DRENDO-1510 file (C-alpha; in Angstrom, 1 decimal, always signed):
<recs>
REC; n; res; u; v; w
REC; 1; MET; +4.2; +0.7; -0.3 .
REC; 2; PRO; +0.7; +0.3; -1.8 .
REC; 3; TRP; +1.6; -2.6; -4.1 .
REC; 4; ILE; -1.9; -4.0; -3.8 .
REC; 5; PHE; -3.4; -0.8; -5.2 .
REC; 6; TYR; -1.0; -0.9; -8.2 .
REC; 7; SER; -1.7; -4.5; -8.9 .
REC; 8; GLY; -5.4; -3.6; -9.7 .
REC; 9; MET; -4.5; -1.0; -12.3 .
REC; 10; THR; -5.1; -1.5; -16.0 .
REC; 11; ASP; -2.4; -1.2; -18.6 .
REC; 12; GLU; -3.9; +2.1; -19.6 .
REC; 13; ASP; -3.7; +3.4; -16.0 .
REC; 14; LEU; +0.0; +2.5; -15.8 .
REC; 15; LYS; +0.8; +4.0; -19.2 .
REC; 16; ALA; -0.9; +7.2; -18.1 .
REC; 17; ILE; +1.2; +7.4; -15.0 .
REC; 18; TYR; +4.3; +6.6; -16.9 .
REC; 19; ALA; +3.5; +9.3; -19.5 .
REC; 20; TYR; +2.9; +11.9; -16.7 .
REC; 21; LEU; +6.2; +11.1; -14.9 .
REC; 22; LYS; +8.1; +11.4; -18.2 .
REC; 23; SER; +6.4; +14.8; -18.9 .
REC; 24; ILE; +7.6; +16.5; -15.7 .
REC; 25; PRO; +11.1; +17.9; -15.5 .
REC; 26; PRO; +13.6; +16.1; -13.2 .
REC; 27; ILE; +14.7; +17.9; -10.0 .
REC; 28; GLN; +18.3; +18.5; -9.1 .
REC; 29; ASN; +18.6; +16.6; -5.8 .
REC; 30; LYS; +21.8; +14.9; -4.8 .
REC; 31; VAL; +21.1; +11.9; -2.5 .
REC; 32; LYS; +23.8; +11.0; -0.1 .
REC; 33; LYS; +25.2; +7.5; -0.5 .
REC; 34; PHE; +23.6; +5.2; +2.0 .
REC; 35; GLU; +25.9; +2.6; +3.6 .
REC; 36; ILE; +24.6; -0.2; +5.7 .
REC; 37; GLN; +26.5; -0.5; +9.0 .
REC; 38; THR; +27.7; -4.0; +9.6 .
REC; 39; ALA; +29.5; -5.4; +12.6 .
REC; 40; SER; +32.8; -5.1; +10.7 .
REC; 41; THR; +32.3; -1.4; +9.6 .
REC; 42; SER; +30.9; -0.3; +12.9 .
REC; 43; GLU; +34.0; -1.6; +14.8 .
REC; 44; LYS; +36.3; +0.5; +12.6 .
REC; 45; LYS; +34.9; +3.8; +14.1 .
</recs>
């Protein structure tokens, strides 16, 4: 992730990005639940 790029942004830049993201409609996309496989859960299969 480009964290270094975001760290150089001004408060005005961040407010503009926030305002833009709030202005666009959400999408309908169900994300499957992600489960991390551990040794105990992988042995059950």
